[in-house]
N, C-alpha and C positions, 0 to 999 in steps of 0.2 A: 437504062441498064447497065448495074456497076460490069467494068471490064475487074479483073481480078487477076495479079500478076503474081507469077511463082517467084516470090522476093523472102529475101531476109529483111525483118524490121525491128532496128535497135536504140531505142528500149522496145519491147514489145507491144501490141496492144494492153494485153492482161495488167502490164506493168503501169503502163499508162492510167488504166482505170482504175486500179488501184491506187496508187498517187494521188490521184482528185480523190476517191472516196475518204483517204483517211487525212487528207489535207482539207477537207470540207467538214470534218469531225462528224464524216455518215459512217463510221467504223468506232467501235472502243478500242483501243490497244489490241488485248487479247481475244479479238472478234475476227472471225478466216473469211475474207473475202472470195465467194466463190462462182467462178461464171456461169450463167444460164444462157445465155445466147445472145445472138445482135439481129439487127436488120438496118438495110440500108435507104434512103433518099437519092434518087438522082438531081442534080442540081440543073436547071434550064439552060444555063450557061456554060454548062461542063468544065466549069472551072475549082469546085470546092467539093471535098468527098466528105461524104454525111455517114457516119452510123451510130445507131444508139443501142449501148451496151445494156442488158439487165443482169445483176450480178448478184449473190445472195450474200446477206451479210448477216447471222443468227437466223433467227423467224422471218425478217425482214426480206424484200425487194428493194433494190436501189436500182434507177433509171438514171444511167449517164449516157447521154447524148454527147460526142466527138465530132466537130471538124475538123479536116483535113485541107493544108492551104498548102501551097508551093512558095508563100511569101509572108512577113508579117502584117498582120491588121493595123492598122493608125491605131493608136489611142485604146489598146484595148490588153496593154499587159498583163494588167490583171484578172482577166478572164483565160490565160495563155496555160494550160496545163503542161507541155513543154515541148520540145522539139526530138523528132526522132530519125532517124538516119532509114532511107527507104535504099534496099540495092538495087532498084530500075528507076524511082521517081528522084531521088537526091533527099536533101533536106525538108521536112515537113514538119510545120508549125501545127500543134493539135490546140483546139480552141474548146471551152465548153459552151456545148451549142446551144443552151438555152442564152448565152449572152451571143449568139450568130445570124445575124440577119437574114442570111440565107435558108440558115436551118429552122429557123421561127416559120418564115414563107412556106414552107414545105411541110414541116407539121400541121399548119394553119388549113392548108390544102390537102393534106392526104385525111387531116381529121371529120372532112368535111364532104369529101368525094370520094373515098377509097381509093384512089388514084396516085400511084407517084411513089410507092415500094419497087426498090432498084429490084431486077433481076438479075443475081449475080452468074457473068459467065467467066470462065477460065482456055484459055489456050492453052493444050498439052498434044504434043508429036501430031501435031496440024490438024488437032479437030476442036471444036468447041465443045464445053462441057458446060451444061447446068449443075450449078453450086445452090440449091434450094436454101435458103435462109432456115433454121431451127426455132427460129420466134415467129409464129403467123400475126400477121397484124390485118385488124379488121375497121375501119370507117366510113363514111359517109352519112347521106341524110340531104344535103343538100339539094335541091333543084328548081332554086330561084334564079334572079339574073344575075350574068356575070359582074362580081363584085373584087375588088384590090385584099389581097391578104397577105401585105407588107405593110413595114413600118410598124411593127408590133415595139411594143416599150413597156416595160415595169411598171406597175402600178404603185409597186414597194422599191427603191431604189436599192435596197439592200438585198433583195431576192432570197431573202431570210425563211420565208414561209414557208410552207408545205400544206395547199400547192402554191406554187409561182403562178402568179397573177399577172398577165400583160394584157393590153388593149392597144388597135389600131382606131383609124377613126369612125370603124362600122362593127366592130366584135369586140368582144375578151375572150381569153385565150388561158386555160387553166391547165400547165402542168404539175404531174403528179410526182414528184423525187421520189417517194414510195409511193409504187401502186397496189393498190389493195384488190381484191376481188371485186366486181360488180357488174351490173347490166352497162350495154352502152347507151348513153345521152344519146338525141335526139340528133346530135351534132357531136363527135366523139371518137376515140380511137382506142381500141383494147390490142390487148396481145394476149396469145396462148400460144402453151409449149406442152411437148410430153411430158404426162406427166402430173399435169395442173386441170383440177379440177373443174374450174370456173375463170373465165377470162380475168384479165387486170387490167384497168383503167388507167390508159396513159395519157391520155389529154383531154380536154372537154372545148367545147367552142360553145358560145352565143351570140346573140346579137345586139352590142351596146347600150 
């Protein structure tokens, strides 16, 4: 469950997402970056915030996963999107999720099982209120034995391709920076939102 805070965030999440998109060369200078929506994963350890943003750039959809931490990651300066000041949580270090092992673990797990999307809750006037995500995700298909889904590393150290390919000792994980309409594979994650005719493919998992 994700607990949302009634807070101000400076710079805002849309500003951080647009900063990443433009710095990564995913939008031309004259193209507008328009938010579509987002969804969250829960960190089993309760330490790292994880939120995947989907934005429109021209006719394309761009997938931008971000992780939010209360301290810097060691040896990860090149994947730092920026810092933000949260009026409740203080300084947060924001990283590209594709480089964050906690995000990759949860992405693989949700793609394989369909479990793990965070339910957003906010406390207001003494009552808990559900805040549904405006992007709906679907995963699942794994029915085998228990397996580890951590320790994914990129097969291409530049992470320049699309899809981005990662691998651990049991599986390959395929992350689509530009999700396109497609049926969900046997193990994979798709997303939909209001006004979308067909789900888009976010990620796929296959035995290595």
